[in-house]
DOKERO-980052 format. One line per 10 residues: their letters; for each residue x, y, z of N, C-alpha, C. Coordinates in steps of 0.1 Angstrom, whole numbers, plus 5000, padded with zeros to 4 digits. Layout:
# residues N
A = X/Y/Z/X/Y/Z/X/Y/Z ~ ...;
This chain:
# residues 218
XXXXXXXXXX = 4023/0996/9216/4015/0998/9229/4016/0985/9237 ~ 4021/0986/9250/4023/0974/9258/4009/0969/9262 ~ 4010/0956/9268/3998/0949/9272/3990/0957/9282 ~ 3997/0962/9292/3989/0969/9303/3982/0981/9298 ~ 3989/0989/9289/3982/1001/9283/3971/0997/9274 ~ 3972/0986/9267/3961/0982/9258/3949/0977/9267 ~ 3952/0971/9278/3941/0966/9287/3934/0978/9293 ~ 3942/0989/9296/3936/1001/9302/3927/1008/9292 ~ 3931/1008/9279/3923/1014/9269/3910/1007/9267 ~ 3911/0993/9267/3899/0985/9265/3889/0987/9277;
XXXXXXXXXX = 3895/0988/9289/3887/0990/9301/3880/1004/9301 ~ 3888/1014/9297/3882/1027/9296/3870/1028/9286 ~ 3872/1021/9275/3861/1020/9265/3849/1013/9271 ~ 3851/1003/9279/3840/0996/9285/3833/1004/9295 ~ 3841/1012/9303/3835/1020/9314/3827/1031/9307 ~ 3831/1036/9295/3823/1047/9289/3809/1042/9285 ~ 3807/1029/9284/3794/1024/9280/3785/1020/9292 ~ 3791/1021/9304/3784/1016/9316/3775/1028/9321 ~ 3763/1024/9325/3753/1034/9330/3755/1037/9345 ~ 3762/1028/9352/3765/1030/9366/3777/1039/9367;
XXXXXXXXXX = 3776/1049/9376/3787/1058/9378/3799/1050/9385 ~ 3811/1052/9379/3823/1046/9384/3834/1056/9385 ~ 3839/1058/9397/3850/1067/9398/3860/1062/9408 ~ 3873/1067/9407/3883/1063/9416/3888/1076/9423 ~ 3892/1074/9435/3897/1085/9444/3909/1080/9451 ~ 3916/1090/9457/3927/1086/9466/3923/1086/9480 ~ 3932/1085/9490/3928/1084/9504/3922/1097/9509 ~ 3925/1108/9502/3920/1121/9506/3907/1125/9499 ~ 3901/1115/9492/3889/1116/9484/3890/1125/9472 ~ 3903/1127/9468/3905/1135/9455/3902/1126/9443;
XXXXXXXXXX = 3894/1132/9434/3890/1124/9422/3902/1122/9413 ~ 3903/1109/9409/3914/1106/9399/3909/1101/9386 ~ 3897/1096/9386/3891/1091/9373/3876/1090/9375 ~ 3868/1094/9364/3854/1092/9365/3849/1089/9351 ~ 3840/1079/9350/3835/1075/9337/3824/1086/9334 ~ 3818/1086/9321/3808/1096/9318/3796/1096/9327 ~ 3792/1084/9332/3780/1084/9341/3784/1091/9354 ~ 3796/1089/9359/3800/1096/9371/3801/1111/9369 ~ 3807/1115/9357/3808/1129/9354/3794/1136/9355 ~ 3784/1129/9349/3770/1135/9348/3765/1136/9363;
XXXXXXXXXX = 3767/1125/9371/3762/1125/9384/3768/1137/9392 ~ 3781/1139/9391/3787/1149/9399/3783/1163/9394 ~ 3781/1165/9381/3776/1178/9376/3762/1180/9381 ~ 3754/1170/9382/3740/1171/9387/3741/1176/9402 ~ 3750/1171/9410/3752/1176/9423/3741/1175/9433 ~ 3732/1165/9431/3721/1163/9440/3723/1154/9452 ~ 3735/1149/9453/3739/1141/9465/3754/1141/9467 ~ 3761/1141/9456/3776/1142/9456/3780/1153/9447 ~ 3792/1159/9450/3797/1169/9441/3812/1170/9444 ~ 3819/1178/9435/3833/1180/9438/3836/1194/9444;
XXXXXXXXXX = 3845/1194/9453/3849/1207/9459/3864/1207/9459 ~ 3870/1216/9451/3885/1217/9450/3891/1203/9446 ~ 3884/1196/9438/3889/1183/9432/3886/1171/9441 ~ 3879/1173/9453/3877/1162/9462/3862/1159/9462 ~ 3859/1147/9465/3845/1142/9465/3838/1146/9478 ~ 3826/1152/9477/3819/1157/9489/3805/1152/9488 ~ 3800/1146/9499/3786/1143/9501/3779/1155/9507 ~ 3767/1158/9502/3760/1170/9507/3755/1169/9521 ~ 3752/1157/9526/3747/1155/9539/3759/1151/9548 ~ 3761/1158/9559/3772/1156/9568/3773/1141/9573;
XXXXXXXXXX = 3762/1135/9576/3762/1121/9581/3767/1112/9570 ~ 3763/1115/9557/3768/1107/9546/3782/1109/9544 ~ 3787/1121/9546/3801/1124/9544/3810/1117/9554 ~ 3805/1116/9567/3811/1109/9577/3813/1094/9574 ~ 3802/1088/9569/3802/1074/9565/3811/1072/9553 ~ 3811/1081/9544/3820/1080/9532/3835/1080/9536 ~ 3838/1089/9545/3852/1090/9550/3856/1077/9557 ~ 3847/1072/9565/3850/1059/9572/3852/1048/9562 ~ 3844/1047/9552/3845/1036/9542/3859/1038/9534 ~ 3862/1050/9531/3875/1052/9523/3887/1049/9532;
XXXXXXXXXX = 3886/1053/9545/3897/1050/9554/3899/1035/9556 ~ 3887/1028/9557/3888/1013/9558/3894/1007/9546 ~ 3890/1012/9534/3895/1006/9521/3910/1009/9519 ~ 3915/1020/9525/3929/1023/9524/3937/1020/9536 ~ 3931/1013/9546/3937/1008/9558/3943/1019/9566 ~ 3936/1031/9566/3940/1042/9574/3934/1040/9588 ~ 3941/1046/9599/3935/1046/9612/3921/1053/9612 ~ 3912/1047/9619/3898/1052/9619/3895/1057/9633 ~ 3891/1070/9635/3887/1075/9648/3876/1067/9654 ~ 3876/1065/9667/3865/1058/9674/3852/1065/9670;
XXXXXXXXXX = 3841/1057/9668/3828/1063/9664/3822/1071/9675 ~ 3816/1082/9672/3810/1090/9681/3797/1084/9687 ~ 3793/1088/9699/3781/1083/9705/3769/1084/9696 ~ 3762/1073/9694/3750/1074/9686/3753/1073/9671 ~ 3765/1073/9667/3768/1072/9652/3771/1058/9648 ~ 3774/1055/9636/3777/1042/9631/3788/1035/9640 ~ 3787/1022/9642/3796/1015/9651/3809/1012/9643 ~ 3809/1014/9631/3822/1011/9623/3819/1014/9608 ~ 3830/1012/9600/3828/1015/9586/3821/1004/9579 ~ 3814/1008/9568/3807/0999/9559/3811/1003/9545;
XXXXXXXXXX = 3813/0992/9537/3818/0996/9523/3806/1000/9514 ~ 3794/0999/9519/3782/1004/9512/3777/1016/9519 ~ 3777/1028/9513/3773/1040/9519/3761/1046/9512 ~ 3751/1049/9520/3739/1056/9515/3742/1071/9513 ~ 3738/1076/9501/3740/1090/9498/3727/1096/9495 ~ 3722/1104/9505/3709/1110/9503/3710/1122/9493 ~ 3698/1124/9487/3698/1134/9476/3689/1146/9481 ~ 3692/1158/9476/3684/1169/9480/3672/1171/9471 ~ 3669/1162/9462/3657/1162/9454/3647/1152/9460 ~ 3639/1146/9451/3629/1137/9455/3633/1122/9452;
XXXXXXXXXX = 3644/1120/9446/3648/1106/9442/3652/1098/9454 ~ 3653/1085/9452/3658/1076/9462/3673/1078/9464 ~ 3678/1075/9476/3692/1077/9479/3701/1069/9469 ~ 3712/1074/9466/3722/1067/9459/3728/1056/9468 ~ 3734/1046/9462/3741/1036/9470/3755/1035/9465 ~ 3765/1039/9473/3779/1039/9469/3786/1028/9475 ~ 3792/1019/9467/3800/1008/9471/3815/1012/9470 ~ 3822/1012/9482/3836/1017/9482/3845/1005/9484 ~ 3854/1003/9475/3863/0991/9475/3877/0995/9473 ~ 3887/0988/9479/3901/0991/9476/3904/0987/9462;
XXXXXXXXXX = 3913/0994/9456/3916/0992/9442/3928/0982/9441 ~ 3927/0971/9435/3937/0961/9434/3949/0967/9427 ~ 3961/0963/9431/3974/0968/9426/3975/0966/9411 ~ 3970/0955/9406/3971/0952/9391/3958/0955/9383 ~ 3949/0962/9389/3937/0965/9382/3940/0974/9370 ~ 3933/0972/9359/3935/0979/9347/3933/0994/9348 ~ 3924/0998/9357/3921/1012/9359/3933/1020/9365 ~ 3942/1013/9371/3954/1020/9376/3963/1026/9365 ~ 3961/1020/9353/3968/1026/9341/3962/1040/9337 ~ 3949/1041/9340/3942/1054/9338/3944/1064/9348;
XXXXXXXXXX = 3945/1059/9361/3947/1068/9372/3957/1062/9382 ~ 3970/1064/9380/3980/1057/9388/3979/1060/9403 ~ 3974/1072/9407/3974/1076/9421/3961/1072/9428 ~ 3952/1066/9421/3940/1061/9427/3942/1050/9437 ~ 3934/1050/9448/3935/1040/9458/3922/1032/9460 ~ 3911/1039/9456/3898/1033/9459/3889/1035/9447 ~ 3881/1025/9444/3871/1026/9434/3857/1026/9440 ~ 3849/1035/9435/3835/1037/9440/3825/1035/9429 ~ 3816/1026/9431/3805/1023/9422/3792/1030/9428 ~ 3786/1038/9421/3774/1045/9426/3762/1041/9418;
XXXXXXXXXX = 3752/1035/9425/3740/1030/9418/3728/1039/9422 ~ 3720/1041/9412/3708/1049/9414/3696/1039/9414 ~ 3690/1036/9426/3679/1026/9426/3667/1029/9417 ~ 3665/1042/9414/3654/1046/9406/3655/1042/9392 ~ 3667/1038/9388/3669/1034/9374/3667/1019/9372 ~ 3665/1012/9382/3663/0997/9381/3677/0991/9380 ~ 3676/0977/9380/3689/0970/9378/3687/0957/9370 ~ 3686/0959/9357/3684/0947/9348/3696/0938/9348 ~ 3693/0926/9344/3704/0916/9344/3715/0921/9334 ~ 3727/0919/9338/3738/0924/9330/3742/0912/9320;
XXXXXXXXXX = 3740/0913/9307/3743/0902/9298/3758/0901/9296 ~ 3766/0910/9300/3780/0910/9297/3789/0909/9309 ~ 3783/0902/9320/3790/0901/9333/3803/0894/9331 ~ 3803/0883/9324/3816/0875/9323/3826/0883/9315 ~ 3823/0890/9305/3832/0898/9297/3837/0909/9306 ~ 3828/0916/9313/3832/0926/9322/3843/0922/9333 ~ 3840/0910/9339/3849/0905/9349/3862/0901/9343 ~ 3862/0895/9331/3874/0891/9324/3883/0903/9321 ~ 3877/0914/9316/3885/0926/9313/3890/0933/9326 ~ 3881/0934/9336/3884/0942/9348/3896/0935/9356;
XXXXXXXXXX = 3896/0922/9357/3905/0915/9365/3915/0906/9358 ~ 3915/0907/9344/3924/0899/9336/3923/0884/9339 ~ 3910/0880/9339/3907/0866/9341/3907/0858/9328 ~ 3909/0845/9329/3907/0837/9317/3892/0835/9315 ~ 3889/0830/9304/3874/0827/9301/3868/0818/9311 ~ 3875/0808/9315/3870/0798/9325/3869/0805/9339 ~ 3879/0813/9342/3878/0820/9355/3867/0830/9356 ~ 3865/0837/9344/3854/0847/9344/3840/0840/9345 ~ 3839/0829/9339/3827/0821/9339/3824/0817/9354 ~ 3834/0812/9361/3832/0808/9375/3829/0820/9383;
XXXXXXXXXX = 3837/0831/9381/3834/0843/9389/3820/0848/9388 ~ 3815/0848/9376/3801/0853/9373/3791/0844/9381 ~ 3794/0831/9381/3785/0821/9389/3786/0824/9404 ~ 3798/0827/9409/3800/0829/9423/3792/0842/9427 ~ 3793/0852/9418/3786/0865/9420/3771/0863/9421 ~ 3766/0853/9415/3751/0850/9415/3747/0841/9427 ~ 3757/0838/9435/3754/0830/9447/3756/0815/9445 ~ 3761/0810/9434/3763/0796/9431/3775/0791/9439 ~ 3774/0779/9445/3785/0774/9452/3795/0767/9443 ~ 3807/0765/9448/3818/0758/9440/3813/0745/9435;
XXXXXXXXXX = 3807/0737/9444/3802/0724/9440/3792/0725/9428 ~ 3782/0734/9430/3772/0736/9420/3778/0741/9407 ~ 3788/0749/9408/3795/0754/9395/3802/0743/9388 ~ 3809/0734/9396/3816/0723/9390/3806/0714/9383 ~ 3795/0711/9389/3785/0703/9383/3779/0709/9370 ~ 3777/0722/9371/3771/0729/9359/3781/0729/9348 ~ 3794/0731/9350/3804/0731/9340/3808/0718/9335 ~ 3805/0707/9343/3809/0694/9340/3824/0692/9342 ~ 3830/0698/9352/3844/0697/9356/3845/0692/9370 ~ 3857/0689/9374/3859/0684/9388/3860/0695/9397;
XXXXXXXXXX = 3858/0692/9410/3859/0702/9421/3873/0708/9422 ~ 3883/0699/9419/3897/0704/9419/3899/0715/9409 ~ 3893/0713/9397/3894/0723/9386/3889/0737/9391 ~ 3877/0737/9397/3871/0750/9401/3879/0756/9413 ~ 3884/0747/9421/3892/0752/9432/3905/0759/9427 ~ 3911/0753/9417/3923/0759/9411/3920/0772/9405 ~ 3908/0773/9398/3904/0785/9392/3901/0796/9403 ~ 3895/0792/9414/3892/0801/9425/3905/0807/9430 ~ 3915/0798/9432/3928/0803/9437/3934/0814/9428 ~ 3933/0812/9415/3938/0821/9405/3930/0834/9406;
XXXXXXXXXX = 3917/0833/9408/3908/0845/9409/3912/0853/9421 ~ 3914/0846/9432/3919/0853/9445/3932/0861/9442 ~ 3941/0854/9435/3954/0861/9432/3952/0873/9423 ~ 3943/0873/9413/3942/0884/9404/3934/0895/9410 ~ 3924/0892/9418/3916/0902/9424/3921/0907/9437 ~ 3931/0900/9443/3937/0903/9456/3927/0902/9467 ~ 3916/0894/9465/3907/0891/9476/3913/0880/9485 ~ 3910/0880/9498/3916/0870/9507/3906/0860/9512 ~ 3893/0864/9512/3882/0855/9516/3872/0854/9505 ~ 3865/0843/9505/3854/0841/9494/3843/0851/9496;
XXXXXXXXXX = 3840/0855/9508/3830/0865/9511/3834/0878/9505 ~ 3847/0882/9507/3851/0895/9501/3851/0894/9486 ~ 3855/0882/9480/3855/0881/9466/3841/0882/9460 ~ 3831/0876/9466/3817/0876/9462/3812/0891/9462 ~ 3815/0898/9473/3811/0912/9474/3817/0920/9463 ~ 3830/0918/9460/3837/0926/9449/3831/0922/9436 ~ 3828/0909/9433/3823/0905/9421/3808/0910/9419 ~ 3801/0910/9430/3787/0915/9429/3786/0929/9426 ~ 3796/0937/9431/3796/0951/9428/3799/0953/9413 ~ 3809/0945/9408/3813/0946/9394/3801/0942/9385;
XXXXXXXX = 3795/0931/9389/3784/0926/9380/3771/0935/9381 ~ 3770/0944/9391/3759/0952/9391/3759/0963/9381 ~ 3771/0965/9375/3773/0975/9365/3764/0972/9353 ~ 3756/0982/9348/3747/0979/9337/3753/0986/9324 ~ 3755/0978/9314/3761/0983/9302/3750/0988/9292 ~ 3752/1000/9288/3742/1006/9279/3742/0999/9265 ~ 3731/0996/9260/3730/0989/9247/3727/0999/9236 ~ 3726/1012/9239/3723/1022/9229/3735/1025/9220;
């Protein structure tokens, strides 16, 4: 078994334990991969469902926002917004439910070329994290391990990434770890390369989405 395939197997096992719904789609919103939590959410069908293999939001306004977010994530041309509609795409989409629960919150992000999940779904272009606010959001005790596995980070890089996701500055991280600022800057450059983020704000948003995943301890 080669290294990439082994990493994909490890990542799939990790996703199977995550209570947050994680799925990947292509530019046409066709489902390419779903973890067990996403399978359950789609079968429930109270806000999102599958139609002919494609992801569908039940509310037209939510579907419009979802398409915009996917188009932005895949760098597709986006039609000018209609009068009175959203002024542009947002990578966080509210998905209203037809029941009495709080709306889902879907974070739509481009899938990095070297992400481990591409071994599970080679044609996927976008990863979607779907959070249910009604379930709460306890602190994730395995954030560093999750980031290390997801983006192939070293232990030091994963430790720094977890700090950045919590809003800690580079200077504060260097002081906390007892290392020089040059060390954390070098680690940050490596994290940029592995996650394919171009700005620190984009990186923090990506890491925050990953760290929001809650791992079941059952």
